[in-house]
N, C-alpha and C positions, 0 to 999 in steps of 0.2 A: 504493500500500500504506500509506503514512504517513497519508493521510486516513482510511482504514478503521481503523487502529490508534488514532488520536486520537478518531475519532467513535464507532465501534462498541465497541472495547475500552477506550476512555476512558483511554488512556495519556497522560502528559504528552508534550510535543513532543520532548524530548531522548530519552526512553525509546522513543518511537515510531521515531525516526530510527535508534537503535542496533538495535532489534529488527527493523526493516525490512531492515537490511543482511544479517541472517542469512537472511531470506527471499530476498533478492536473489541470494545465492550459489546457493541451490538452484534458483531460477528460471533463472539463467544456465546451470547445468550441464545441466538437463533440456532447456531450450530450445535450447541450442547443439547438443545431440545430435540433436534433431529436425530443426533447420534444416540441420545438417551432413549428415544423411542425404539431404536434398533438394538438396545441393550449393549451399546458400545461406549459406555462411560463408567469408569470406576470412580464413584463419587468420593470414597474415602481417600483414595490416592490424590484426587483433585484437591480435596481439602488440605491435605498435608503439604502439597506443593504450594498452594495459596498461602499457607501459614508462613512459609519462608519468603514468598514472593512479595507480599504486601509491604513489610517494613523496608525491604531492599529497594523496592520501587520508589518509595517515598524519598529515601536518601539519595538514590541515583538521579531521580528527576530534578531534585534541587541542585545537583552538581552538574547537570548536563550543559548549562549555559557557559560553564567555564572550560569546556573541552572543544577544541576546534572542529567544525563540521567535517572537514576533509579527513581528519583522523578517525572520526566516528564511521564515516562511509567505508574507508579502506579496511578498518578492523572488522566491521560486520561482514563485508564482502568475503574476506578470507575465512571468517568463521562459518559462514553459510556453506562454502565450497567444501571445507573440511568435514562438516556434518554430513553433507551429501555423500561423500566418499565412504565415511565410516558406516553409514546406514546400510550400504550394500554388502557389508561384511558382518551383518548381524549374526549369522549362524556360527561364525568362527570367532566372534568377539569374546575375549577371555572372561569377562565379568558378567556376561548376560545370564540372568536368572540365578546367579550364585547367592546374592544377598537375600536374607529372609528375616522375619521377626523384627527385633529392634533395629538391626543394621539397615534393613530395608526402609523402615520408617524414617530413620535419620537421613538416609540417602535421598529420600523424596523431599525432605525439608531443605537439604543442601541444594538439590536441583532447583527448588523454588527460589532460593536466594540468588543463584546464578541467573535464572530466568528473570527475576524481578530487577536485578541490576541492569541487565541488558534492555529490559523493557523500559525502565526509566531513562536510560541514557539514549536509546535509539528510537523510542516511540513504537516498538513492535510489541505484538501480543506475547511473544516468546515461543510460539509454536515451532519456529525454525530450530529452537534449542530444545524445547520440552519434548517434542515428538521423538527426535533421535534419542534423547535421554531416557524416555520411558521404554522405547523399543530396545535399546542396547543395555539398559540397566536391568529393570525388572523383567524384561523380555516380553513386553506387551505386543500383541498383534497390532498391525499398522492401524486398523480401524479403531481399536480400543485406545491406542496411544493418541490418535488425533482427537477422538471424542473427549477423552480425559483432559487433554491440553486445552481444548476449547472451554470446558467448564472451569478449569483452574485459572484461565487468563482473565475472567470477568472481574474478580475482586482487585487484582493487581492493576489491571487496565484502568479500572474506575479510579483508583487512588492516583495513578500516574496522570490521568486526564485532568483530575482536579488540581494537582500540583502544577502541571504545565499551564493550565488555564490561569492560575494565579500569577504565573510568570509572564503571561501574555503570549503564550505559544500555541494557543488554540484559535484557529480561524473559523468562526461560527458560520461565515458566509459559505464556506466550503464543507464544513462538518454536517450541516443539516441535509443538504442534498445527497451527501454521501450515504447517509443512513438508509434511504429508500432503496438504493441499489444493493446495499449490503444485505438487507433482509431477504430479498429475492435470490441473490447469489449464494448466500449461505445455505438456504434451504435446498436449492438445486445441487450445489456442490456436495453437501452432506449426503443427500439421497443417492447421488451417483457414486460416491466413495463407498457407501455400504454395499453396493452391488458388485464391486470389483474384488478380484482375488487379492490376498495379502501381498504377494510378491509383486504383482502388477502395480498396485497402489504405492508400494514402497519405492519402486523404480520411478514412477511418475513424480512422486514427492521429491526424490533426489534430483531429477532433471529440473524441476521448478527451482529448487534451492541453488543449483549451479547457475541457472540463467539469472536469478536475482543477485547472486553473489557477484557474477561478472558485471552486472549493471552497476552495482555499488562500486566496484573497483575501477571501472573505466568510464563512468559517467562524467561528462564535462559540465562545468558550471554554466548555468543559464541565467538570464535576468530573472529576478524574482518579481512576483506580482504583489503590488501593494494592496492591503485590505481596503475595502470600500467603506 
C-alpha cells in the first residue's frame, strides 16, 4: 500500500506510512472476518502477537519522523526480499514447528514486537513479516498464517494510525476513499486465498513480496502532493 501511496498518490514517505496504517486497520478487520469464516484464524496466536505489537508500534511510530525516508525504503525492501526467499524453504527451515508451550508463547510475543516496530516505522500492517514468521516458526499453513496476521494487525495498526495522525502523517483526503476499495478487495482476496493450495499460495505470496521489495529498493523520488 505504501508504494501505491508514494507512487500513485504522490504522498511523501512519512504521510504514506501514516495513511497506510488507516488502510491496514480496515484490511485487517474485513480480512480477518473472511478468513475466520473459513476457520483460518488462530485467535489466541493473534492475541499474543498483538500483545507484543501494540507497545512496539507506539514507540516506533513516535520515532519514525527522525529516520530518513530513503533509509526506511531500502531497509524494508531488503527485508521483504529476504522473507520471500526464506518462505520457500519452509519445509527445511530448522526451527519450524520445534517450539511449543511457553517457548512458543514467548516467540509469538517477540514476533509481535518485531512486527509492531516495523509497523510503526514503515506504516505497514506487518503481514510481510508476520506471515513468514508464523509459517516458519510455529509452522502454520499459509492460509492460517495470513488469516492470523490479519487479525493481529488490527490493534497495532489502530495504535500506529492514531500516533501518526497526531504527528500529522495521516492524509484524510486520501484515507477515506481508500477504505471503500479496501473493503471490497479484502473480501475478494481473502475468499480467493482460501480456495488455493498451500504451496501455490505461499509461492504467490513470495512473488508479491519480491516485487514490492524491488519497488522499495529502486523507486525514484517523485514530487509529493500537497494536502488540500
